[in-house]
C-alpha positions as a printed Julia matrix, in Angstrom:
923×3 Matrix{Float64}:
 134.49    1.29   17.47
 137.6     2.02   19.57
 139.47   -0.97   21.03
 141.91   -1.17   23.94
 145.6    -1.26   22.96
 147.33   -4.56   23.83
 148.61   -4.82   27.39
 152.31   -5.64   27.91
 152.75   -9.22   29.01
 154.67   -8.21   32.13
 151.59   -6.31   33.34
 149.8    -9.65   34.03
 151.93  -10.28   37.1
 151.08   -6.9    38.57
 147.38   -7.51   37.9
 147.53  -10.88   39.67
 149.13   -9.27   42.68
 146.55   -6.49   42.75
 143.79   -9.14   42.74
 145.32  -10.63   45.91
 145.44   -7.24   47.64
 141.88   -6.42   46.53
 140.53   -9.68   47.92
 142.51   -9.33   51.13
 141.21   -5.8    51.78
 137.64   -6.85   50.98
 138.03   -9.57   53.6
 139.55   -7.15   56.1
 136.59   -4.84   55.51
 134.15   -7.61   56.45
 135.85   -8.66   59.69
 137.01   -5.28   61.03
 135.0    -4.01   64.0
 135.9    -0.34   63.38
 133.36    1.22   61.0
 135.59    3.95   59.46
 138.34    1.36   58.97
 135.92   -0.86   57.06
 135.12    2.11   54.83
 138.85    2.68   54.15
 139.38   -0.99   53.25
 136.38   -0.9    50.92
 137.42    2.32   49.17
 141.0     1.12   48.68
 139.7    -2.11   47.16
 137.72   -0.05   44.66
 140.72    2.17   43.86
 142.96   -0.84   43.25
 140.26   -2.37   41.05
 140.27    0.74   38.9
 144.11    0.78   38.77
 144.36   -2.8    37.56
 142.24   -1.82   34.57
 144.78    0.85   33.48
 148.31    0.43   32.12
 149.12    3.62   30.2
 150.16    5.29   33.49
 151.25    2.17   35.31
 154.19    3.85   37.07
 152.04    6.6    38.55
 149.17    4.23   39.25
 151.4     1.72   41.03
 152.8     4.48   43.24
 149.22    5.42   44.13
 148.38    1.77   44.75
 151.51    1.29   46.9
 150.51    4.14   49.18
 146.98    2.74   49.48
 148.42   -0.66   50.39
 150.73    0.83   53.04
 147.81    2.69   54.62
 145.73   -0.48   54.81
 148.59   -2.51   56.27
 149.17    0.06   59.01
 145.43    0.31   59.61
 144.99   -3.49   59.82
 147.81   -3.83   62.36
 146.65   -0.86   64.4
 143.02   -1.91   64.7
 143.31   -5.71   64.71
 141.25   -7.21   67.5
 140.07   -3.81   68.74
 136.77   -2.01   68.7
 136.38    1.71   68.14
 135.95    2.21   71.87
 139.49    0.9    72.5
 141.18    3.51   70.3
 142.14    6.93   71.61
 140.63   10.05   70.08
 143.77   10.94   68.07
 143.74    7.53   66.4
 140.04    7.77   65.69
 140.55   11.23   64.16
 143.34    9.87   61.97
 141.2     6.98   60.78
 138.27    9.32   60.02
 140.58   11.63   58.07
 141.92    8.63   56.14
 138.36    7.52   55.41
 137.41   10.95   54.04
 140.51   11.3    51.84
 140.37    7.77   50.46
 136.65    8.17   49.7
 137.32   11.43   47.84
 140.06    9.76   45.77
 137.74    6.81   45.11
 135.09    9.15   43.74
 137.66   10.94   41.56
 139.09    7.67   40.25
 135.6     6.44   39.39
 134.73    9.72   37.72
 137.96    9.66   35.72
 137.38    6.04   34.79
 133.85    6.8    33.54
 135.14    9.72   31.52
 137.64    7.43   29.85
 135.27    4.48   29.64
 135.56    4.32   25.86
 139.2     3.21   26.06
 139.39    2.03   29.71
 142.68    3.96   30.04
 144.06    6.77   32.11
 145.55    9.09   29.49
 149.18    9.72   30.34
 149.39   13.34   29.25
 146.12   14.52   30.78
 146.04   12.53   34.0
 149.63   12.29   35.22
 149.37   15.4    37.41
 146.01   14.29   38.79
 147.36   10.86   39.79
 150.42   12.47   41.36
 148.12   14.75   43.36
 146.19   11.78   44.67
 149.43   10.07   45.73
 150.61   13.23   47.49
 147.36   13.5    49.47
 147.63    9.87   50.54
 151.29   10.24   51.57
 150.32   13.08   53.91
 147.6    10.91   55.41
 150.06    8.01   55.74
 152.49   10.19   57.71
 149.8    11.33   60.12
 148.39    7.83   60.28
 151.76    6.21   61.14
 152.47    8.81   63.82
 149.13    8.53   65.63
 149.01    4.71   65.47
 152.59    4.48   66.66
 151.67    6.45   69.78
 148.73    4.19   70.51
 149.99    0.77   69.38
 153.79    1.11   69.06
 153.41    0.24   65.42
 155.86    2.39   63.42
 156.34    3.02   59.8
 159.55    0.96   59.93
 157.48   -1.95   61.24
 155.19   -1.71   58.3
 158.13   -1.57   55.93
 158.84   -5.19   56.77
 155.33   -6.14   55.68
 155.43   -4.24   52.43
 159.14   -4.27   51.68
 158.76   -6.92   49.03
 155.93   -4.9    47.54
 158.11   -1.74   47.43
 160.98   -3.58   45.83
 158.75   -5.01   43.16
 157.09   -1.66   42.51
 160.52   -0.04   42.11
 161.53   -2.79   39.78
 158.37   -2.41   37.7
 159.38    1.21   37.02
 162.13   -0.25   34.83
 159.77   -2.66   33.13
 160.14   -1.06   29.73
 163.91   -1.47   29.66
 164.23   -4.84   31.33
 161.24   -7.16   30.9
 162.9   -10.18   32.52
 163.75   -8.29   35.74
 160.16   -7.1    35.96
 158.84  -10.65   35.68
 161.24  -11.82   38.39
 160.36   -8.96   40.69
 156.65   -9.58   40.07
 157.17  -13.04   41.54
 158.66  -11.38   44.6
 155.47   -9.31   44.91
 153.44  -12.49   45.13
 155.89  -13.95   47.68
 155.85  -10.83   49.8
 152.09  -10.46   49.77
 151.7   -14.02   51.06
 152.72  -12.69   54.47
 149.82  -10.21   54.36
 147.34  -12.88   53.33
 148.69  -15.17   56.07
 148.17  -12.53   58.75
 144.66  -11.92   57.41
 144.0   -15.64   57.77
 145.02  -15.44   61.42
 142.3   -12.88   62.05
 139.73  -14.95   60.21
 140.61  -18.07   62.2
 139.18  -16.41   65.31
 135.66  -16.89   63.84
 133.58  -20.02   63.18
 133.42  -19.25   59.45
 137.08  -19.5    58.44
 136.53  -21.52   55.29
 133.39  -19.73   54.07
 134.83  -16.25   54.65
 138.05  -17.06   52.78
 136.01  -18.61   49.96
 133.73  -15.59   49.66
 136.47  -12.98   49.85
 139.36  -14.57   47.98
 138.01  -17.22   45.63
 136.84  -15.74   42.31
 133.2   -16.15   41.31
 132.55  -19.04   38.97
 133.55  -18.16   35.46
 136.31  -15.68   36.47
 140.06  -16.21   36.3
 143.19  -14.2    37.03
 143.51  -11.21   34.81
 139.77  -11.12   34.01
 136.89   -9.08   35.39
 134.29  -11.02   37.43
 131.05  -11.78   35.55
 128.68   -8.81   35.26
 126.11  -10.38   37.58
 128.49  -11.3    40.43
 126.71  -10.02   43.55
 127.85   -8.47   46.79
 126.22  -10.42   49.62
 122.9    -8.74   50.46
 119.18   -9.36   50.88
 117.01  -10.77   48.11
 113.59   -9.2    47.46
 110.42  -10.9    48.78
 108.7   -13.33   46.47
 106.26  -11.82   43.99
 102.48  -12.27   44.26
 100.98  -15.26   42.46
  99.22  -12.98   40.01
  98.89   -9.29   39.25
  95.76   -9.15   37.11
  95.32   -6.37   34.61
  98.82   -4.9    35.06
 100.81   -6.57   32.3
 101.23   -3.42   30.2
 102.22   -1.33   33.21
 104.74   -3.96   34.37
 106.29   -4.03   30.9
 106.54   -0.24   30.93
 108.33   -0.23   34.29
 110.64   -3.08   33.23
 111.67   -0.97   30.25
 112.47    1.96   32.53
 114.48   -0.27   34.86
 116.52   -1.75   32.03
 117.51    1.81   31.08
 118.37    2.59   34.73
 115.69    5.3    34.82
 114.29    6.09   38.28
 110.56    5.35   38.52
 107.79    5.94   41.05
 104.49    4.11   41.48
 102.2     6.59   43.23
  98.61    6.19   44.36
  96.2     5.39   47.15
  96.82    2.48   49.47
  95.65   -0.86   48.14
  95.76   -0.18   44.39
  98.6    -2.68   43.85
 101.81   -0.61   43.89
 103.86   -3.14   45.89
 102.6    -6.09   43.85
 103.59   -4.33   40.64
 107.06   -3.52   42.02
 107.67   -7.13   43.1
 106.51   -8.44   39.73
 109.05   -6.11   38.12
 111.88   -7.26   40.43
 111.2   -10.9    39.55
 110.65  -10.31   35.84
 112.91  -12.48   33.65
 114.42   -9.48   31.87
 115.21   -7.81   35.2
 116.87  -10.99   36.48
 118.9   -11.13   33.27
 119.85   -7.44   33.6
 120.71   -7.28   37.3
 121.24  -10.87   38.42
 121.2   -11.04   42.23
 121.64   -7.29   42.57
 117.89   -6.73   43.06
 117.11   -5.04   46.37
 113.86   -4.21   48.16
 113.38   -2.06   51.28
 110.13   -1.8    53.23
 110.36    1.78   54.46
 107.48    1.39   56.93
 109.43   -1.23   58.91
 111.91    1.12   60.57
 111.68    4.54   62.26
 111.61    7.4    59.77
 115.04    8.96   60.24
 118.18    9.24   58.12
 120.36    7.01   60.36
 117.76    4.24   60.34
 117.34    4.52   56.58
 121.11    4.36   55.98
 121.47    1.38   58.34
 118.69   -0.48   56.55
 120.17    0.39   53.14
 123.59   -0.8    54.3
 122.18   -4.14   55.44
 120.12   -4.72   52.31
 123.02   -4.11   49.91
 125.36   -6.22   52.05
 127.69   -3.43   53.18
 127.31   -4.08   56.9
 128.35   -0.51   57.71
 126.62    0.89   60.79
 126.0     4.48   61.84
 126.84    6.0    58.47
 126.06    9.69   58.3
 125.59    9.78   54.53
 126.11    7.61   51.45
 129.89    8.09   51.33
 130.92    4.88   53.15
 128.31    2.91   51.15
 129.5     4.11   47.76
 131.91    1.19   47.16
 129.01   -1.22   47.51
 126.46    0.92   45.68
 128.71    1.63   42.72
 130.37   -1.76   42.24
 127.66   -3.32   40.05
 124.46   -2.38   38.23
 121.63   -2.63   40.73
 117.87   -2.16   40.98
 116.67   -0.92   44.35
 112.99   -0.43   45.27
 111.92    1.68   48.25
 108.47    0.35   49.13
 105.97    2.47   51.09
 108.37    5.37   50.71
 105.77    7.8    52.06
 107.01    6.67   55.5
 110.37    8.38   54.94
 109.53   10.99   52.29
 106.75   12.75   54.2
 107.8    16.45   54.11
 106.79   16.86   57.75
 108.62   13.74   58.97
 111.89   13.37   60.87
 115.0    14.24   58.81
 112.65   14.88   55.87
 115.0    17.13   53.91
 118.07   14.96   54.54
 116.26   11.77   53.53
 114.88   13.39   50.38
 118.36   14.58   49.41
 119.8    11.13   50.1
 117.13    9.42   48.0
 117.72   11.96   45.25
 121.48   11.23   45.42
 120.74    7.5    45.15
 118.7     8.16   42.02
 121.71    9.86   40.43
 124.01    6.82   40.64
 124.65    5.92   37.03
 124.6     2.17   37.79
 121.43    2.11   39.93
 117.78    1.99   38.93
 115.9     3.41   41.91
 112.2     2.61   42.21
 109.69    4.04   44.66
 106.19    3.04   45.71
 104.43    5.77   47.62
 101.07    7.17   48.61
 102.4    10.71   48.58
 103.43   12.69   45.53
 106.32   14.54   47.23
 109.13   12.52   45.7
 112.45   13.82   44.34
 112.37   15.26   40.81
 113.23   13.43   37.6
 111.35   10.22   38.5
 109.18    8.71   35.79
 105.68    8.16   37.17
 103.67    5.65   35.1
  99.91    5.95   35.58
  98.28    3.2    37.64
  94.95    3.14   35.89
  91.66    1.74   37.17
  91.4    -2.01   36.76
  89.15   -3.32   34.03
  86.02   -5.21   35.04
  87.56   -8.43   33.76
  90.8    -7.99   35.73
  88.9    -7.02   38.89
  86.72  -10.13   38.57
  89.83  -12.25   38.02
  91.16  -11.05   41.39
  87.96  -12.07   43.15
  87.54  -15.46   41.51
  91.21  -16.36   41.94
  90.52  -16.28   45.69
  86.94  -17.51   45.87
  85.29  -19.17   42.92
  82.03  -20.37   44.41
  79.47  -21.34   41.81
  80.93  -19.61   38.8
  80.82  -15.98   37.72
  77.88  -13.82   38.71
  76.47  -10.38   37.96
  76.15   -9.95   41.74
  79.93  -10.02   42.09
  80.41   -7.73   39.09
  78.08   -5.2    40.71
  79.91   -5.4    44.06
  83.26   -4.91   42.32
  81.88   -1.84   40.55
  80.72   -0.43   43.89
  84.3    -0.87   45.12
  85.6     1.29   42.24
  87.63   -1.74   41.08
  89.99   -1.24   44.04
  92.4    -4.19   44.17
  92.86   -4.5    47.95
  89.14   -4.1    48.63
  88.3    -6.81   46.11
  90.91   -9.08   47.68
  89.52   -8.51   51.18
  85.94   -8.99   49.98
  86.81  -12.31   48.34
  88.83  -13.42   51.37
  85.98  -12.64   53.76
  83.54  -14.58   51.55
  86.0   -17.47   51.37
  86.56  -17.59   55.14
  82.83  -17.51   55.84
  81.86  -19.74   52.87
  79.2   -17.19   51.84
  77.46  -17.59   48.53
  77.13  -14.55   46.28
  73.69  -13.6    47.57
  74.8   -13.7    51.21
  77.92  -11.69   50.39
  75.83   -8.98   48.7
  73.49   -8.9    51.7
  76.35   -8.53   54.18
  77.91   -5.8    52.02
  74.67   -3.81   51.91
  74.37   -3.99   55.69
  77.97   -3.68   56.88
  79.77   -1.97   53.97
  83.37   -1.28   55.04
  83.17   -3.76   57.94
  83.05   -6.58   55.4
  86.48   -5.52   54.14
  88.18   -6.97   57.2
  89.59  -10.49   57.63
  90.18  -12.45   60.82
  93.87  -11.51   60.89
  95.18   -8.49   62.74
  95.56   -5.33   60.64
  94.38   -7.14   57.52
  91.7    -4.64   56.63
  91.14   -1.63   54.46
  90.72    0.43   57.63
  94.31   -0.32   58.67
  95.58    0.83   55.29
  93.63    4.1    55.41
  94.49    4.87   59.03
  98.17    4.55   58.11
  97.76    7.55   55.8
  95.84    9.47   58.45
  98.71    8.92   60.91
 101.26   10.57   58.62
 103.03   13.74   59.83
 101.68   15.76   56.89
  98.08   14.83   57.69
  98.48   15.47   61.43
  99.87   18.93   60.71
  96.68   19.89   58.84
  94.86   20.36   62.13
  91.75   19.14   63.89
  89.36   19.94   61.02
  91.15   17.74   58.48
  89.37   14.51   59.41
  86.0    16.3    59.35
  86.69   17.76   55.9
  87.55   14.3    54.61
  84.26   13.13   56.08
  82.4    15.72   53.98
  84.2    14.63   50.81
  83.39   11.01   51.68
  79.71   11.77   52.34
  79.07   13.6    49.06
  78.91   11.12   46.14
  80.38   13.64   43.69
  82.93   14.99   46.13
  83.46   18.75   46.43
  83.66   21.32   43.66
  87.04   23.04   44.06
  85.47   26.32   43.06
  83.12   26.16   46.07
  85.64   25.66   48.88
  85.31   29.17   50.28
  81.52   29.08   49.97
  81.23   25.69   51.69
  83.83   26.19   54.43
  84.02   29.91   55.23
  85.28   29.28   58.78
  88.2    27.04   57.73
  91.39   28.98   56.98
  93.6    27.92   54.07
  91.03   25.47   52.66
  92.83   25.16   49.32
  96.09   24.07   50.94
  94.33   21.45   53.06
  92.59   19.91   50.07
  95.84   20.03   48.08
  97.5    18.01   50.84
  94.67   15.44   50.72
  95.6    14.89   47.08
  99.33   14.77   47.9
  98.57   11.97   50.38
  96.46   10.11   47.75
  93.47   10.25   50.08
  91.57   12.16   47.4
  91.93   12.8    43.7
  90.77   15.43   41.22
  88.23   14.75   38.49
  86.55   17.46   36.4
  87.2    20.15   39.05
  85.8    17.94   41.81
  87.8    16.59   44.74
  86.65   13.03   45.27
  87.89    9.68   46.56
  87.72    5.98   45.88
  84.52    4.27   47.04
  86.22    2.0    49.63
  87.97    4.98   51.22
  84.67    6.86   51.16
  82.91    4.03   52.98
  85.51    4.11   55.73
  85.64    7.88   56.23
  81.92    8.69   55.82
  80.39    9.92   59.12
  78.3     7.15   60.64
  75.92    9.7    62.21
  75.72   12.81   59.98
  74.21   14.91   62.77
  77.37   14.42   64.86
  79.58   15.95   62.17
  79.56   19.75   62.57
  81.23   20.32   59.2
  78.8    18.06   57.39
  75.82   19.77   59.02
  77.24   23.14   58.01
  77.68   21.85   54.45
  74.07   20.65   54.44
  72.9    24.09   55.52
  74.83   25.73   52.68
  73.25   23.44   50.07
  69.74   23.78   51.51
  70.08   27.55   51.55
  70.8    27.47   47.83
  67.83   25.18   47.18
  65.43   27.5    48.98
  65.73   30.11   46.2
  62.51   30.4    44.17
  63.15   29.02   40.68
  61.06   31.15   38.37
  62.03   32.49   34.94
  60.66   35.88   35.98
  62.57   36.02   39.26
  66.2    37.11   39.76
  68.64   34.28   40.31
  67.0    31.99   37.78
  70.22   31.54   35.77
  72.32   31.17   38.93
  70.15   28.22   39.9
  71.81   26.25   37.12
  74.5    25.25   39.65
  72.31   22.19   40.2
  73.32   20.86   36.78
  76.78   19.95   38.11
  75.9    19.16   41.75
  72.48   17.52   41.57
  73.71   14.17   42.91
  75.25   15.77   46.01
  72.06   17.74   46.76
  69.9    14.67   46.17
  72.0    12.55   48.57
  71.84   15.2    51.3
  68.04   15.26   50.98
  67.8    11.47   50.93
  69.69   11.27   54.24
  68.34   14.29   56.1
  64.67   13.7    55.23
  65.0    10.46   57.17
  66.72   12.21   60.09
  64.63   15.42   60.3
  61.27   14.12   59.1
  59.29   17.15   60.28
  61.8    19.89   59.49
  60.31   22.7    57.38
  63.82   23.61   56.22
  64.5    20.09   54.95
  61.17   19.78   53.1
  61.46   23.29   51.72
  64.83   22.31   50.28
  63.25   19.09   48.98
  60.59   21.0    47.02
  63.23   23.48   45.84
  65.44   20.67   44.56
  62.6    19.21   42.49
  61.89   22.63   40.99
  65.6    22.99   40.15
  65.44   19.68   38.3
  62.25   20.66   36.48
  63.74   23.87   35.16
  67.43   23.06   34.78
  68.12   19.32   34.72
  65.13   17.14   34.01
  65.92   13.59   35.12
  64.51   10.82   37.28
  65.15   11.01   41.02
  65.45    8.46   43.81
  63.42   10.71   46.12
  59.97    9.62   44.91
  59.5     6.7    47.35
  60.44    8.99   50.26
  57.52   11.31   49.45
  54.98    8.55   48.87
  56.11    6.89   52.1
  55.13    9.92   54.19
  51.98    9.73   56.28
  49.0    11.38   54.55
  48.71   14.14   57.13
  52.34   15.21   56.7
  52.18   18.92   55.96
  54.62   18.75   53.01
  53.33   15.67   51.22
  50.85   17.33   48.78
  53.36   19.97   47.65
  56.08   17.33   47.18
  53.71   15.11   45.19
  52.88   18.03   42.89
  56.57   18.74   42.17
  57.26   15.06   41.5
  54.28   15.05   39.11
  55.62   18.08   37.25
  58.99   16.39   36.91
  57.21   13.37   35.4
  55.47   15.7    32.96
  58.77   17.19   31.84
  60.08   13.64   31.36
  57.07   12.72   29.23
  55.55   10.25   31.7
  52.04   11.7    31.71
  50.39    8.66   33.28
  52.74    8.94   36.26
  52.09   12.67   36.41
  48.34   12.05   36.56
  48.74    9.34   39.24
  50.79   11.58   41.51
  48.49   14.58   41.0
  45.44   12.46   41.79
  47.05   11.55   45.15
  47.82   15.21   45.81
  44.26   16.26   44.91
  42.8    13.68   47.29
  44.97   14.96   50.16
  44.17   18.62   49.36
  40.43   17.94   49.38
  40.73   16.05   52.68
  42.61   18.98   54.19
  40.07   21.44   52.67
  42.93   23.4    51.2
  41.2    25.31   48.37
  44.29   26.99   46.88
  46.02   23.58   46.77
  42.92   21.96   45.25
  42.74   24.59   42.49
  46.49   24.33   41.77
  46.29   20.54   41.51
  43.23   20.65   39.24
  44.98   23.13   36.94
  48.01   20.81   36.64
  45.82   17.72   36.19
  44.28   19.33   33.13
  47.78   19.49   31.56
  48.26   15.76   32.2
  44.91   14.91   30.63
  45.64   17.18   27.7
  48.92   15.29   27.08
  47.06   11.97   27.38
  44.44   13.12   24.86
  41.68   13.27   27.5
  40.51   16.74   26.46
  37.01   16.66   27.94
  38.37   15.63   31.35
  40.98   18.37   31.11
  38.37   21.03   30.27
  36.26   19.97   33.24
  39.2    20.21   35.68
  40.36   23.56   34.29
  36.89   25.08   34.68
  36.69   23.87   38.31
  40.12   25.37   39.03
  39.06   28.64   37.33
  36.01   28.89   39.59
  38.12   28.49   42.76
  40.69   31.06   41.58
  37.87   33.52   40.8
  36.49   32.97   44.28
  39.97   33.54   45.74
  40.51   36.63   43.54
  43.72   35.29   41.99
  43.7    36.96   38.55
  47.08   35.56   37.43
  45.92   32.0    38.0
  42.62   32.85   36.29
  44.63   33.93   33.22
  46.58   30.66   33.35
  43.32   28.71   33.4
  41.92   30.66   30.42
  45.15   29.95   28.57
  44.82   26.23   29.33
  41.19   26.23   28.19
  42.19   27.87   24.9
  44.71   25.05   24.25
  42.16   22.36   25.07
  39.51   24.02   22.86
  42.02   24.22   20.0
  42.82   20.52   20.31
  39.09   19.78   20.24
  38.74   21.87   17.07
  36.69   24.53   18.85
  38.85   27.31   17.44
  36.53   30.29   18.09
  36.19   29.31   21.76
  39.94   28.83   21.9
  40.56   32.33   20.49
  38.1    33.89   22.91
  39.68   32.15   25.9
  43.21   33.23   24.91
  42.18   36.85   24.4
  40.51   36.78   27.82
  43.81   35.6    29.31
  45.68   38.49   27.65
  43.19   40.98   29.17
  43.8    39.62   32.69
  47.6    39.76   32.48
  49.46   43.03   33.2
  52.05   44.15   30.69
  54.78   44.3    33.34
  55.66   41.57   35.8
  53.9    38.7    34.01
  55.93   38.59   30.83
  56.35   34.84   31.05
  52.59   34.19   31.07
  52.09   36.82   28.37
  54.68   35.03   26.24
  52.88   31.72   26.71
  49.54   33.26   25.72
  50.98   34.76   22.52
  52.27   31.32   21.63
  48.78   29.88   22.23
  47.21   32.55   20.0
  49.79   31.85   17.3
  48.83   28.18   17.25
  45.12   29.02   17.19
  45.51   31.39   14.21
  47.73   28.83   12.52
  44.94   26.25   12.85
  42.48   28.81   11.47
  44.82   29.32    8.47
  45.35   32.96    9.39
  49.07   32.76    8.73
  50.02   36.42    9.19
  48.26   36.69   12.56
  49.88   33.45   13.65
  53.39   34.64   12.71
  52.75   37.99   14.44
  51.93   36.34   17.78
  54.81   33.84   17.5
  57.25   36.69   16.85
  55.92   38.63   19.87
  56.45   35.53   21.98
  59.98   35.04   20.57
  60.93   38.65   21.36
  59.91   38.23   24.99
  61.57   34.82   25.32
  64.78   36.11   23.77
  64.84   39.24   25.97
  64.58   37.17   29.15
  66.62   34.18   27.96
  63.79   31.68   28.36
  65.16   28.69   26.47
  62.02   26.61   27.02
  59.77   29.21   25.39
  62.27   29.83   22.62
  62.06   26.12   21.88
  58.25   26.01   22.01
  57.79   28.97   19.66
  60.32   27.81   17.06
  58.76   24.35   17.27
  55.28   25.85   16.66
  56.56   27.94   13.74
  58.08   24.79   12.2
  54.6    23.23   12.41
  53.06   26.29   10.8
  55.42   26.34    7.82
  55.18   22.56    7.47
  51.41   22.85    7.08
  52.02   25.47    4.39
  54.51   23.13    2.61
  57.27   25.7     3.16
  59.83   23.04    4.08
  62.95   25.23    4.08
  61.38   27.54    6.68
  60.19   24.51    8.61
  63.75   23.05    8.67
  65.18   26.39    9.79
  62.83   26.75   12.77
  63.11   23.12   13.87
  66.91   23.4    13.81
  66.68   26.48   16.03
  64.35   24.59   18.32
  66.92   21.79   18.6
  69.61   24.3    19.53
  67.51   25.51   22.47
  66.86   21.94   23.67
  70.48   20.91   24.24
  69.91   20.49   28.0
  66.42   19.02   27.68
  66.44   15.47   26.23
  62.66   15.19   25.95
  62.29   18.4    23.92
  65.3    17.42   21.84
  63.63   14.1    21.06
  60.46   15.87   19.96
  62.43   18.22   17.71
  64.18   15.24   16.13
  60.83   13.52   15.59
  59.38   16.6    13.9
  62.53   16.97   11.78
  61.89   13.37   10.64
  58.31   14.36    9.71
  59.61   17.13    7.46
  62.12   14.79    5.76
  59.4    12.17    5.33
  57.13   14.68    3.65
  59.98   15.53    1.29
  60.52   11.78    0.56
  64.01   11.95    2.08
  63.38    8.61    3.78
  66.92    7.79    4.98
  67.2    11.21    6.68
  63.76   10.7     8.17
  64.76    7.24    9.44
  67.92    8.61   11.1
  66.12   11.44   12.95
  63.21    9.21   14.02
  65.58    6.51   15.3
  67.42    9.08   17.41
  64.15   10.4    18.8
  62.95    6.9    19.75
  66.24    6.11   21.47
  65.92    9.34   23.48
  62.34    8.59   24.55
  63.24    5.06   25.61
  66.19    6.26   27.69
  63.92    8.76   29.46
  61.1     6.26   29.97
  58.76    8.59   28.04
  56.41    5.76   27.11
  53.68    7.81   25.37
  56.17    9.57   23.12
  58.03    6.3    22.48
  54.88    4.5    21.32
  53.95    7.34   18.98
  57.48    7.6    17.55
  57.78    3.85   17.09
  54.62    3.83   14.97
  56.02    6.63   12.81
  59.34    4.81   12.48
  57.58    1.67   11.25
  55.76    3.76    8.65
  59.09    5.13    7.38
  60.54    1.63    7.16
  57.51    0.42    5.18
  57.87    3.35    2.79
  61.54    2.48    2.24
  60.64   -1.15    1.6
  57.98   -0.18   -0.94
  60.35    2.19   -2.7
  63.14   -0.38   -2.85
  60.78   -3.07   -4.15
  59.53   -0.76   -6.88
  63.03    0.17   -7.98
  64.2    -3.44   -8.15
  61.19   -4.86  -10.09
  61.45   -4.98  -13.96
  59.5    -2.33  -15.81
  56.49   -3.44  -17.83
  57.15   -3.22  -21.58
  55.0    -0.7   -23.41
  52.77   -1.79  -26.28
  54.5    -2.14  -29.59
  57.81   -3.32  -28.1
């Protein structure tokens, strides 16, 4: 590791003198009323500081320092006791030119010093010309400066010579320091004597204020622990503002805080970006007050609230100047602040930076460039908290993840711990998407009103976002959100922006990005608008959906959906899609699978608009269409059932809705519920003397009874339905009834009657146009011939059914036929073929949990028959879990019985293998 060469002893006197000048000019900077003059004093102080750390080029450096000192002496005399308004334009121009030149030299000196940081030297050979150039530039400025000030103040260069004459003599003498050490030491004493006059005159200026002693102490006295000839301690601080105190706690953010502390220690710029209220400011303050940050930066920890001043470059620079202790007003850029910004390592946080970094705001480009320049200071760690993502490049952006349930609960109970922890509070916190500010406001409201958990939940269910408001002005989630909506970027998006946010807020899943043009055909540039929502952290992207946090959604959701034109238009687009007939034989069947990804949005629209437009044919048509979409493409439970059963009996859509709900229950394996709903529908159809509806309901009721094992009741209902369809002349429905009868006869063991009924169905069905029903009938015949042990005929009909199902892509029928073939081969003890077909059945049931459960159960049967009991146990356990999740009680009971049988078989086998064998006779 390189070390500095020893300094000549005579250099100590020069260093001591430079310390006096540095302190004097720092003091002059603080008390001068002329802003550019303050900047000159500050820059010269920095230059002299850098010079005192060099000695390889002391002659050249001292010449440079001498010129700087002469400039400051002239400047101090010429501006003493005057404001900028009392100087003529020529003097002001001279001062401004001096400020610019001195600042340029300061930057060069600092750059050169950093380049040579390893040795802390100016290299004589490389830098002599550069130092001479700096001195030449300053001498030109000094000539102009003396001339203009002499005109205005009658202060001439000869007058200044008296002030600095001792300094010049000593500097000249120090040029001979190598040859005559004793003379140099003597002359160095003269420097000190001569500079006492300068310090004395500075004291006269200071005496005009009420802070004589404190100003002299701050500017001249060294910080504790420093002495002549030594650098001040690393943590000595320029007077400035301290950051606000940190929050009491910042639950669930320890890892993130540690990550940011690590970045700050390495002076890496960082940005905490996200929606309002997620804890960005709290995290930043915790970082600023972290022990390691205090150790690293001492008092040089700064914090600026960017939403507390007008968004313009002058206001930003003024606030920055005040916070870092510069006191420079009306700066046009960072140049006059550089001496203060670059003097020590510093951490600076710009809080709520979206206020100044909004691309559409005042001075947006200039502020962004200034912030970017700040981030490039090698001694500054710049931090940003912002709701917008448009920050300068090269910032590290740690992810602010969703709070854990435990951390979210800790926030609530730290404010209001009334009666211990409760599932009620956990549920409320989940509804708030674990949003820190919302949880804080919820707990504060409960605390102020002394509500117990039950009352709080009740108020939340009634008032929603209104609960997230305390009794203090602007202390609400609404105030936080409205701040984002008032931003220049949001305002520039136009009059439709708030309405579009309302649509996103209304739809629980948000909006599929791929559907923007389809949903909003009249809105130009939809993609850009939604991109800007994300930039402003009003929305976020998740799995191709644009969505938002629950608390923001509660605030922005339209209170009256009918008064939102964009929401009504969105509703119309969804309902139009739902009106498409979902039939495997109709075009558009595959396209109807859009409901798989947007079922929750469609369901919510129906839940709301069925209560608003109770008698609308369009709404109830969409309702029935939605249920059919679920039946065919995404079988699951729905919250819409109570809405249907709550309709008056004479409502024109109630029977049809009940039938679709019943069919959904059938698909889910809840046959008792299917029968209950169909019985209600049948009663209403009979009362309304609606024969087609009566026959349809009877036909479906027979399926429910068949699944429940009530075959006789099913046969009776099917025959009654068949009679009505014959009377109505509906041959297709007659064929369906014959097909149902054949299944019921087969289950009753009446195989000849079953065969006859199925063949009658085939005769009624045309070859073209009814392929789906034909496919079903071939499957029925295959099962009948399988039961009659006519294997070849059975396989023939199953293969015909499979060809049709494969040609049309009917996954349900592909499943049913492979499932039936697995049964057939199982009965024939052809287990490999049985495994093959049941595996294919499983592949076609990926989107149908109930069918998948049945395939798993049958797979377990095959393994059981092969005495592969562990494999059987695994498949049966998976099937039971599936049934229980779906609420398919009948299937669950059956499967549980089979599972118990497997477990008994395993126990018997294990007991037999562990018991000692009986010895054979003769042993």
